[in-house]
C-alpha positions in Angstrom: 8.4 30.9 37.7 6.8 34.1 36.5 4.6 34.0 33.4 4.8 37.3 31.4 2.7 38.3 28.4 3.7 41.9 27.8 7.0 43.1 26.2 7.3 46.0 28.6 7.0 43.8 31.6 9.6 41.3 30.3 12.0 44.1 29.4 11.6 45.6 32.9 12.3 42.3 34.6 15.4 41.7 32.5 16.6 45.3 33.2 16.5 44.6 36.9 18.5 41.4 36.6 21.2 43.0 34.4 21.4 46.0 36.9 22.1 43.4 39.6 25.0 42.0 37.6 23.2 38.8 36.7 23.6 37.1 33.2 20.5 36.3 31.2 20.0 33.2 29.2 17.3 33.0 26.5 15.6 29.9 25.1 13.3 30.8 22.2 10.7 28.1 21.5 7.3 27.6 19.8 6.2 25.4 22.7 4.9 21.8 22.9 7.9 21.0 25.0 9.8 17.7 24.7 13.1 16.5 26.1 15.0 18.5 23.5 13.4 21.8 24.7 14.1 20.7 28.3 17.8 20.2 27.5 18.0 23.7 26.2 16.5 25.0 29.5 19.0 22.9 31.5 21.9 24.3 29.5 20.6 27.8 30.0 20.1 27.1 33.8 23.7 25.9 34.1 25.3 28.7 32.0 23.4 31.8 33.1 21.8 33.3 36.2 18.4 34.2 34.9 16.6 32.0 32.4 13.9 33.4 30.0 12.0 30.8 28.0 9.8 32.2 25.3 6.7 30.4 23.9 5.5 32.0 20.7 4.2 30.3 17.6 5.6 32.9 15.2 3.3 33.4 12.1 6.1 35.1 10.2 8.0 31.8 9.7 5.0 29.8 8.3 4.2 29.8 4.6 0.5 30.2 3.4 0.0 26.5 3.1 1.9 25.4 6.2 0.6 24.3 9.6 0.3 27.5 11.6 -3.2 26.8 12.8 -2.6 23.1 13.4 0.8 23.4 15.1 0.7 21.3 18.3 0.0 23.2 21.5 -0.1 22.2 25.2 0.0 25.3 27.4 -0.6 23.4 30.6 2.1 20.9 29.9 4.6 23.6 28.8 4.0 25.5 32.0 4.7 22.4 34.1 7.8 21.6 32.1 9.3 25.1 32.3 8.6 25.1 36.0 10.3 21.7 36.5 13.3 23.0 34.6 13.5 26.0 36.9 13.0 28.7 34.3 12.7 32.1 35.9 10.3 33.5 33.2 8.0 32.0 30.6 7.3 34.7 28.1 4.0 34.0 26.3 3.1 37.0 24.1 0.1 37.2 21.8 0.6 37.8 18.0 -0.8 41.3 18.5 1.8 41.9 21.3 4.7 40.9 19.0 3.3 42.5 15.9 1.0 45.3 17.1 0.9 47.0 13.7 0.2 43.9 11.7 2.8 42.3 9.4 6.3 43.6 9.9 7.5 46.3 7.5 11.1 45.8 8.8 12.6 42.3 8.5 16.0 40.8 9.1 17.4 38.4 6.5 20.6 36.4 6.0 21.5 35.8 2.4 23.1 32.7 0.9 22.7 30.4 3.9 18.9 30.6 3.6 18.6 29.7 -0.1 19.4 26.0 0.0 18.3 23.0 2.1 15.1 23.9 3.9 15.1 27.3 2.4 14.3 25.9 -1.1 10.9 24.6 0.0 10.3 27.4 2.6 11.5 30.6 1.0 10.3 33.0 3.6 10.8 30.8 6.7 14.2 32.0 7.8 13.4 35.7 7.4 10.6 35.0 9.9 13.0 33.2 12.3 15.8 35.9 12.1 13.3 38.7 12.5 11.5 37.3 15.6 14.8 36.2 17.2 16.2 39.7 16.7 13.1 41.1 18.3 13.6 38.8 21.3 17.3 39.7 21.6 16.3 43.3 21.7 13.5 42.7 24.3 15.5 40.4 26.6 19.1 41.5 26.2 20.5 38.0 26.8 24.2 37.3 27.1 23.6 33.8 25.6 20.8 32.2 23.6 20.3 28.4 23.3 19.2 26.6 20.2 19.1 22.9 19.3 21.4 21.4 16.6 18.5 19.5 15.1 17.6 22.7 13.2 21.2 23.0 12.0 20.5 25.4 9.2 18.7 27.7 11.6 21.6 27.6 14.0 24.1 28.4 11.3 21.9 31.3 10.1 21.5 32.8 13.5 25.3 32.6 14.2 25.9 34.5 11.0 23.3 37.1 11.8 24.9 37.7 15.2 28.3 38.1 13.7 27.3 40.3 10.9 25.2 42.7 13.1 27.6 42.7 16.0 24.9 41.6 18.4 26.2 41.1 22.0 24.7 37.6 22.3 26.5 34.2 22.2 24.5 31.7 20.2 25.0 28.3 21.8 24.2 25.2 19.9 23.0 22.3 22.1 23.1 18.6 21.3 20.4 17.1 19.1 18.2 14.9 21.3 16.8 11.7 19.9 14.3 9.0 20.9 15.7 5.6 21.8 15.3 4.4 18.2 17.1 7.4 16.9 14.3 9.6 15.7 15.2 13.3 16.2 12.8 14.8 18.7 10.4 17.4 17.2 7.0 18.9 18.2 5.8 17.9 14.7 6.4 14.2 15.5 2.9 14.4 17.0 1.6 14.4 13.4 3.0 10.9 12.7 0.6 7.9 12.5 1.8 4.7 14.1 3.0 3.3 10.7 4.8 6.6 9.9 6.4 6.6 13.4 7.7 3.1 12.9 9.2 4.2 9.5 10.8 7.5 10.7 13.9 6.1 12.4 15.2 5.2 8.9 16.4 8.8 8.7 18.8 8.3 11.6 19.8 4.8 10.4 20.8 6.3 7.0 23.0 8.9 8.7 24.7 6.2 10.8 25.3 4.2 7.6 26.8 7.3 5.9 29.1 7.9 8.9 30.4 4.3 8.7 31.2 4.5 4.9 33.1 7.7 5.6 35.0 6.1 8.3 35.9 3.4 5.7 37.4 6.2 3.6 34.6 7.5 1.3 35.0 11.2 0.6 32.7 11.7 -2.5 29.6 13.7 -1.5 27.5 12.3 -4.3 28.2 8.7 -3.2 27.3 9.5 0.4 24.1 11.4 -0.6 23.0 8.5 -2.8 23.6 6.0 0.0 21.4 8.1 2.4 18.7 8.6 -0.3 18.6 5.0 -1.2 18.4 3.9 2.4 15.5 6.2 3.1 13.8 5.5 -0.2 13.3 1.8 0.7 10.4 2.9 2.8 7.3 4.0 0.8 6.0 6.1 3.7 9.0 8.5 3.6 9.2 11.1 0.8 12.7 12.5 0.5 12.9 16.3 0.0 16.7 16.7 0.0 19.9 15.0 1.2 23.1 17.2 1.0 26.6 17.2 2.3 27.6 20.8 3.1 30.3 22.8 4.7 29.2 23.2 8.3 29.9 27.0 8.4 28.7 28.2 5.0 26.2 25.5 4.2 27.5 25.3 0.7 27.4 21.9 -0.9 30.7 20.1 -1.1 31.9 17.8 -3.9 34.7 16.4 -1.7 34.3 15.8 2.0 36.9 17.5 4.2 37.0 19.6 7.3 33.8 20.1 9.3 30.7 19.1 7.3 27.1 18.4 7.9 25.0 15.8 6.2 21.5 17.3 6.3 18.2 15.8 5.1 14.5 16.5 5.1 11.7 14.1 4.3 7.9 14.0 4.4 6.0 11.4 6.4 2.3 12.0 6.0 1.5 15.4 7.6 4.9 15.7 9.2 8.0 17.2 7.7 11.0 15.6 9.3 14.6 17.0 9.4 17.8 15.4 10.7 21.5 15.8 10.4 24.9 14.6 11.5 27.9 16.8 11.9 31.3 15.3 11.0 34.9 16.5 11.5 37.0 14.9 8.7 40.8 15.0 8.8 42.4 12.5 6.5 41.3 9.0 7.6 40.0 10.3 10.9 36.2 10.9 11.1 34.5 12.2 14.3 30.7 12.2 14.2 28.2 14.1 16.3 25.0 12.0 16.0 23.3 13.6 18.9 22.1 12.0 22.2 19.5 9.2 22.5 17.2 9.5 25.6 17.5 6.5 27.9 20.7 5.2 26.4 24.2 5.3 27.7 26.1 8.0 25.8 28.7 5.4 24.7 26.1 3.3 22.9 
């Protein structure tokens, strides 16, 4: 694996691969790799010829009171993980390399989809995400880019951005990866105390409970949202930010549940902000749920 820090070197390496007829897969990350990140790299390895993993803690997507300086980092561990997953390049630019003139005067924004859910509490976050991802698309020129479904709103926003701007990149959503007890894997889980870590699986348990009541015929979003909120609210260590049932494409809240929907939630647990979701396909009495994959468990469990 080659470690690259300069944009011009990465662009040159990717130009050589494309000229040789090889497809390029991009895995954008902020590092501190866990099994979810590794699954993205494996998907890229299986789907493309040349895999570029980027490691950049992007200041544009952090608010003034957020955890930019404290964000977990483990460069040695990340290098080892990317090597084990057979990435061809690990791109590790500095902030000055990505933003040489200081704060961007040109940004990329997606309206409507970024205003609700996480966007309410983090009003500038998604502009930072879409801007840096657009820059990476322009630098790398991938045929496919791989993102996890844990950040469902981010995935939806990026898909709309690619469609609206006619970018020649396929945005591929990969399964949400969970710990054995159901907690969605996240670099920020490192912030959890032992008590908070023990409480955090209540988020997943509430989504499982919501899925079951929908399989029993419940189609009122307000009822499902209250059920999830009440289940999480039983634990004093978890502070609910939002629970919403939304259309999976537009992210607009639904009154009645039908078609492809997402139940999305966010909650605080000490220093950590946790997000989770379940995607459901609802057709009459039939409910199919994508609850993600739990590490170490048989997929049928």
